[in-house]
C-alpha positions, -999 to 999 in steps of 0.1 A, spaced: -298 245 299 -276 232 331 -257 247 355 -218 246 335 -202 246 368 -224 225 394 -249 207 365 -284 212 381 -310 231 361 -308 271 363 -346 275 372 -334 249 405 -319 273 421 -300 306 424 -263 296 414 -250 325 427 -219 309 439 -213 290 409 -212 321 387 -182 339 411 -169 303 408 -170 307 371 -148 339 374 -116 309 379 -126 278 367 -135 266 335 -171 252 331 -172 213 340 -209 207 326 -225 213 294 -250 235 298 -268 219 266 -267 188 277 -255 183 311 -229 160 296 -197 161 324 -174 179 300 -130 173 290 -117 200 304 -73 211 301 -59 241 314 -36 260 295 -15 288 303 -31 311 291 -67 301 294 -88 264 292 -104 242 265 -137 223 273 -147 192 252 -184 178 259 -186 141 233 -223 157 225 -218 196 215 -181 199 213 -149 226 223 -153 249 243 -121 274 246 -112 304 266 
């Protein structure tokens, strides 16, 4: 598993800053494969798409 903000492995250290930033930002990396996702910010939320694992929305 990878961090959806910085793309680094969760076992690599503390991701407290990433967790705090994710309250306001959409994810940038796929948690399964670490690929950079295509992100679209919408007035009511966001949409993020990994070419391998599909779409996440909020």
